[in-house]
Every structure is written in C-alpha cells, then in structure tokens.
C-alpha positions, 0 to 999 in steps of 0.5 A: 500499500502506497497510502497509509494514513496511520503514518500521520497518527504514529506519534503525538508530535505528528498528530499535534502537527497535523490536527485540523481543529484547535480548541482553546479558552479563546473560543469559549463564552461562559454563561452565568446566572445572577439574582438580586440579593447578597451571599447567594450561590445556589446550585442548579440541581439539573445543571451540576456545578453551575449556580445562581449567584448574587453579585457580591459572590459572582465577582470573585467567581469571574476573577477566578475565571479570568485568571484561568484564561477566560475572557468572555461571559454571558449574563442571565438574570433570575428575576422575581415574579413580583417584578414581572409584567406583560410588557417586561417593563423591569427590563429597562427600569433604573433600578434593575439589578441586572443593569447594576450588575453589568455596570459593576462587572465591567467596572471591575473587569473592563478587559472582558467581553460581557454578553447580554441576553435580549428577550422578554422571557426573564421579565415577562409574566407570561414567560414568553420571549415576545409580547402576548396578546389574546394568547398569541406572541405578536411580533411587531409590537414586541420590537420597541420593547426589545429595542429599549431593553437593548439600549438600556443594557448598552448604556449599562456597558454591555459589549455584545447584545444576544437577541434571543427572542427570534422575533422577525426583524428585531436585529435591524430594529435594535441596530437602528435604535442603537446607532441613533443613540450613539452605541454603534460599537455595541455588537449584536450576536444574534440567535440566528437559528434557535430551535424549539428544542427539548434541551433547554430544561435546566436553563429554564429551571435555573431562571424559572422562565418557562412559559405560563401557557403554550409553547414557543413553537411559533417563533423558535424554529422547527428541529426538522428545518435546515434551509429555514436557517439559511434564510434567517442567517441572510436576514440577520446578515442584512439587518446588521448582526455582527455574529450569528448563532446557532442554538442548541449546538450538538444536534445542530452541527449541520446547521453550524456547518451550513452557516459557516459555509454560506456566511462570511460572518463569525458563527457561534453555538450554544452548548446548551444546558441539556447537552451539558447536563447529559455529560454530568449525569453520565460522568457521575454515574461512571458511564463516561469520563467527564474531562474527555467527553466534555473535550470531545463534545466542544471539539465537535462543535468547533469542527462543524465551524463554530468560531465561538462556543457558549458552554457551561463547561467553559470554567472546567475546560479552562481549569484543565487546559 
C-alpha cells in the first residue's frame, strides 16, 4: 500500500502537527446566572456545578475564571415574579439589578467581553420571549420593547447584545435604535437559528422562565428545518448582525456547518444546558469520563465550524487546559 494514513498518527508530535481543529479558552463564552440579593450561591440541581449568584459572590467567581484564561461571559438574570409584567417593563427600569450588575462587572473587569440576553421571557409574566396578545405572541409590537431593553443594556456597558427572542426584524430594529443613540460600537450576536428544542430544561429551571401557557414553536425554529436557518442567517446579516448563533449545538452541527459555509460572518454555537447535563449525569454515574467527553463534545462543535462556543463547561475546560 502506497497510502497509509496511520503514518500521520504514529506519534503525538505528528498528531499535533496535522491536527485540523484547535480548541482553546479563546473560543469559549461562559454563561452565568445572577439574581438580586447578597451571599447567594445556589446550585442548579439539573445543571450540576452551575449556580445562581448574587453580585457580591459572582465578582470573585469571574476573577477566578479570568485567572484561568476566560475573557468572555454571558449574563442571564433570574427575576422575581413580583417584578414581572406583561410588557417586561423591569427589563429597562432604572433599578434593574441586572443592569446594575453589568455596570459593576465592567467596572471591575474592563478587559472582558460581557454579553447580554435580549428577550422578554425573564421579565414577562407570560414567560414568552415576545409580547402576548389574546394568547398569541405578536411580532411587531415586541420590537420596541426589545429595542428599549437593548439600549438600556448598552448604556449599562454591555459589549455584545444577544437577541434570543427570534422575532422577525428585531436585529435591524435594535441596530437602528443603537446607532441613533450613539452606541454603534456595541455588537449584536444574533440567535439566528434558535430551535424549539427539548434540551433547554435545566436553563428554564435556573431562571424559572418557562412559558405560563402554550409553547415557543410559533417563533423558535422547527428542529426538522435546515434551509430555513439559511433564510434567517441571510436576514440577520442584512439587518446588521455582527455574529450568527446556532442554538442548540450538538444536535445541530449540520446547521453550524451550513452557516459557516454560507456566511462570512463569525458563527457561534450555544452548547445548551441539556447537552451539558447529559455529560454531567453520565459521568456522575461512571458511564463516561467527564473531561474526555466534555472536550470531545466541544471539539465537535468547533470542527463543525463554530468560531465561538457558549458552554457551561467553559470554566472546567479552562482549569484543565
């Protein structure tokens, strides 16, 4: 045989030299959950090793992560029910603890990239990402609310906005509103292909943000659809998105690859709570090697074409890198 591919696998030095995909802390974005109060560190039962933090304890946690090599974080708020209403008015209120936390984190760690979540569901008494009217999630009436929320986050110091609501036209609406208010430097990482997935359970446990009625299938994408993701990506790019995101990641590696092939924008992927919880549960039962399975899962997402990965494994990966 003239061709023997195994010759390029015969030593660690050669394997490292010909490796096609690299994975480092620079590719990872660490999701963090925050709630109002002090001295709070509550583990999320369905997502072991992840917590809801109060700001006073979250700041040292971020410092530990920064020292481990992480420099990108996405922040999600757990909002008390008495602060929620049908129009998500607390999302842009002056006394919003989430906006206060953004300011405090950026003041303490100006060198990090801090990403937000833009959707109504954490603040909505209906638990939906858009405005609910007569049992329907109305698109165009949701856009001013999402835009006002985005501007408040930009004013607080956020670096990257993450519209996760999947309302049509929201990227362009937000971009125009930011530019008119002199926040042209704030990036938009659009949740371009966010699927109506079964893998979001632990995240909803963390924020208590499940819909009070119905589901999210009229705005999140059908898991059966691939071409539709290309339509969403084209629209987001035209409307001014700086980065495109696929969510979830593991069951949608083909979608990541399709966006990578069709767009010149950076593509990111969200390695969601349910995907990570599977690894946690299997490793706790001794069925998988946690570090090896975690690294292989993240590597598969990078290999599919993701430039960045939002993952709950980020800290563990950094500490073991």
